[in-house]
N, C-alpha and C positions, 0 to 999 in steps of 0.2 A: 306084625305087619307094619305098624307105625314106626317101629324102631328101624326098619329098613328103608321105608319110604321118606321119612323126614330128612335124613342126611342127604339123600339123593336130591330132593327138592331144594334144599339149602344150597347145594353146589350149583344147581341149575340157576337158581336165583342170583347167586353171586356172579356166575358167568354172564348172564344177561345184563346185570348192572355194569360190569366191567366193559362189555361191548357198547352199551349205551353211552358211557362216559367217553370211550374211544371215538365214537361217532361224532359226538359234540366237539371234542378237541380237534379231530380231523377237519370238520367243517369250519371251525374257527381259524385253523391254520390256513386253510385254502382261502378263506375270505381275507385274511391279513395279507397273504402273498398277492392276491389279485388287487387289493387296494393299493399296496405299495407299488406294484407294477404299474397300475394306472396313474399313480401320482408321479412316478419317475418318467413316464411317457408324456406327461403334461397334456392330458386331454383337456379340451376347453369346451365350454358351453354345453350344448346338447349331448355331445359325446361323453363328457364327464358325468352328467346327470344319468344318462343311460347306463353307463358302466357301474355307477354306484347302485342304481336300482337293481341291476342284475346280481351284483355282489350281495346285496341285502336279501334278495329272493333266494339265492343259493344258500346263504347262511340260514335263513328261515327253514328251508327244507331239512337241513342237517339237524337243526335244533328240534324241530318237530319229531323227526325220526328218533332222535336220542331220547326225547321225553316219552314217546310212545313205548320204546323199549324199557325205559325205567318204570313206567306204569305197569308194564307186563310182568316185570320182575316182582 
């Protein structure tokens, strides 16, 4: 039974790890694109601060999701 179950579990673990890395990379790319877009539009004052806070919040969500998946693996 162990001979059958362990390879299957290893494949599942690897798949979850790859998905978690993809989620973190995807979130980082979105954050970079949003940041560059915000810088190019030259937001000023409160708008710039609000935009950066939203970007940080979104990036944090993706990082936490990726870490949770990595822990699950």
